[in-house]
N, C-alpha and C positions, 0 to 999 in steps of 0.2 A: 679468899683466895679463889681464883677462878681456874678451872681446869678445861682443856680443850683436848678432844680426842679425834683423831683421824681414822676413818673407816678404812681399812685396808683388807682386800680380799686375799686370803692366803692360799686359795685354790691355785693350781697351775693354769697358765693362760690358755693351754690347749684344752683343758677340760671346760673353761669358761666359754670358749667359742663353740665347743661342741654342743653344750647346753643351749646357747643362743641359736645355733642352727636347728637344733631339734625343736625349739619353740617356734621358729618360723616355719619349718616344715609341717608341724602339726597344725599351725592356723591355716595354712594354705590347704591343706588336705581337708579340714573342716569346711572351708569355703567352697571348695570342689564339690564335696558331698551335698552341701545344702543346694548348690547351683543344679547339680544333677538331679536332685529331688525335685526342686521346682520346676525344672523343664520336663522332667519325665513324668511328673504327675498328670498332665492333661493327657499325654500319650496313652498313659495307663488307663485313665478313666474312658477314653474313647475306645480302647481295645476290649476292655471287659464290660462296656456298658450294655444293658439288657436290649435285645431286639434291634441292635444296630441303630438306634435313633440318632445318635451323633454322627455316625457314618453317613446317614442320609443327608445330614446337614451339610458335611463336607462336600459330598456328592453335589448338592444343589448349589453349594457356593461355586465350586468348579465349573459346573454348567453355565451359571450366571455369568461368570468371568468369560467363559468361551463365547456365550450369545453377545456379551458387551463388545468384545474384540471384533466379532463378525459384523455387528451393527456399525462399528466404526469404520471398518474397511468399506462396507457398503455406502456409508456416508461420504467417505473420501471419493469413491467412483461416481457417485451423484454429483458431486461438486465439480469433478473434472468434465462430466457430461454437461453441467449447466454452463461453465465456461465456454465450452465448445459451441454450444447452441447460441449463447449470447453473441459469440463471434460471427457465427453464421448469419444471425439476425441483423447485426450491424452492416455486414456486408450487404445483405438484401436491401436494407433501408438506403444505403449509399447508392445502390444500383437504381432504386426507384426515384431517387433525387439526382440522377446524374445531370450534369449541366455541360453544355459546349463551352468549356472555358477558353478555347482557342478563338471562337467567334466573340466572346466577351473581350479577351484582350486585344484582337484586332479592332474592335470598336472603341476602346479605351485609346489605342494608339492613333486612330483617325481623329478622335476628338481632341487629342493633345497636339496633333500637328501644326506646328507654328505658334502654338499658343502656351505649351507647357512642357516640361521634361519630368518624367516620373523616375523616382529613385528607390521606391519601396512600394510593393504590393503585398498585402496579407489577406488571405482568405479564411473563413471559418464561421462556425455557427455560434450564435449567441445563446448561452445556456439558459438565460433568464427569459428568453422569448419563446415564441412558437417553434415547433419542430422543423417547419418548412422556411424558417428565416436564415438566410446565408447572407453574411456580411463580406464586404470587400473593403479594406482599408487601403487608401492610397496616400502616398506623400511625394511632393516634388516641388518644383520651382516655376514660377512664371515671371515675365518681364515686368509685369505690373499688376495692380490690384484689378484692373479691367480685363487683363488677358486671363487671370484666374477666374473671373466671373465668366468671361467667355468660354472657357473651359468646361465650366459647370453647366452652362447652357447647351454646349455641344453634347455633354453627356446625356442631358434630359432628353435631347432629340434622338438619341439612339433607341429609346423605348425598352431597354433591358432592365431598368431599375425600378422598383417600387418606391424606394425613398433615396434622396441624395441630400446629404447633410455637409455643408462646408463648415468643419469643425473649428479650423483655426488658419489664420493668415498672419505671418509675421514678416516685417521688413528686415533684411539683412544684406550685407556686402560680401560678395564673393569675388575674388580676383578684381577688386576695385570697380564692381558693377554692382548696382543696387538691385536686388531681386525681391520677390515675394515667395516666401516658403508657405505652402499650404498642406492642410490634411483634410482628407474628404472621406466620409463614410457613405458607402453605397450598399443598399439592401436589394437582392435580386427579387424580381417579380415573382411571387409564388406560382403564377400561372405558367411562367417560363420553367420553372423547376418541375412542375407536373407534366408539362409536355416534353420534358426530357431533352431540351436543346435549346439554342438561342443563337442569334447573331445572323 
């Protein structure tokens, strides 16, 4: 014969709820007291420590933090000055290397006269080369291979460039007319750059 029993709490429900609330409140109160003790203990130790040894440590920490912030602000100011000096240095370098571009373009136009038509000119420095190396890339069309070569010879006769390289020639048809498309790299004469003008 087996017996089963159901446990039934005979206390009124309001009393059960009151006891549960009291348990929760007592647990929270205990946790708060432990937290206050753990957090307050270091403050108490610093306050009652002999000869203020820990206070001097706190003061040194604050002073170090202030010094670190000051050094960071000085570093930012120095970085701004460095950027300004770098910009000024670049401007001076460009002035020292000034080139009479109008004279160079007039020379290219006279060399192209009747031989070639230019549709792209790009000037710049080659980062992998010397500081005084200024390149001029030109692209355009000529009526024939011979006209393109004649254009290169005319550029050589200008005496403005240290190097002249015919990079590419390609035959193509535009408006039912066969033409030669070319690309040429010109390197300015370093003496021309140092003298500050040309043409």
